C-alpha angles and dihedrals in degrees: 000000000000120000087228093062132078124215112237116192127194110204106202124232121252115252126015104286104165094211092053093046090050091053092048092049093048091051093047094049091050098042092050087067095041115112116238094023130118102193127202134169122212134171120264109309092229091060099049106115124197111286096023111140091235091055092046089053093051089052090052095058112098104176136060115316135200115196121194114194148128099276138092106265093240092056093045094050094052091044088058092045088053089055091052093257096133136177143113115309111249124210135214133198086227088078130051117252119221113245124221105302097194126116119299117265112280096022116121114233107225091203132038108249114256111227119242120250095239126191119326133204127032110335109201120223096253136103126241113195123188122204120195110222090206092066101080137019118246130016098266098083090053093048090052092048093048089053091050093049091048089053090052091048092050092049091049093050092048090051090051093050092050092059099034114106117235116268132202116241110228115216118232098035114145115265121244117268112273117258114249118249103268094208090073099049102082095040095056107101120245120188120219114265139192126205140123123269119207122221100212091190085072104025113104095187092247090150093220090132090053091052094044102046111080096184101076096250097132131058141151132255128227090282093053090252118150116248142163097260105170105023095172090064089068116109112242113249095010115120096168098127091056090059094058097045105111092208099043087237096139117085135184101197096202097047116119096232111080094214090061096036094061107274113161114282121222147069110303128192090355094289128125125198136190107275092210091062092057091047093057103278133294130045107331091219093054091046091048093050091050091051091049092048090053091056093044091054091049087056091051093253131126122267113246103188115190095337098091131059098347108136120188109274127227119224102289123243114247114246126221116298107252111258138178090294090066090054091051090049092053093046093051093045090057089058093055113127 
């Protein structure tokens, strides 16, 4: 793959919605002819299990990447990070950026803020930018944004080359892994899945999700860092653990409520709204306990209510005020086949 080219990935929608398929096909037909683009098509990122050819391909890409799919960018970025596809998170003016969600000026913070875990491991010097295909109608805005991002990528690489000292090429070094045949990526089947995704730029490792979940979904790694250990233990359609996370770091990318699906978190346009309304109404802890009890009873176990794994909550951070994107999301979901 040439250094002067950028990998653009179309992550297909779940289901067979004709409007979504038409948008994907229009983008693919145009991007195939676009200079500087290496195009690939994979199934929905959320459904790519370990060993899937689409996931293997994503892990083989070393340079800048632009991913167009049907997810909030925050959810898509941390899905890729979970797969080992790491890099610096890119941004786009097509999507709102969360403003500082700290306390208002003049308010005393009763607790010192706990820093987030952040990404771990080796983070390559490349940018991964997610574009949500629900944000704008038609393919033209995405084509224009891909062109803009490619221009930024090219300028960044040229700047790096201009300051990089010359290096000697040593003979006999192993060759890079071959790139997978792209024609097979989209056709490989990928079953629908359901599991939480952790945003480590917000997660403070408080372990409340580990205490709350009674189905063995969460665990810790060798560094005592929270992770989704047994994702297939998660109960389909249940987002309860995301409701009790004090940092809103747990996402379910396919959930109907934007605050849980990965919408930007913060105070936008100076407005604050009741968190409970965005999370479906009522006290989030009570709602979460009821959802967990429902799944426990389905498994033949006893309901536990608020007696297990319910740590005292800090004042929640207000998520993004719903905007026109949320209306587009709801309208497209109603067309799902």
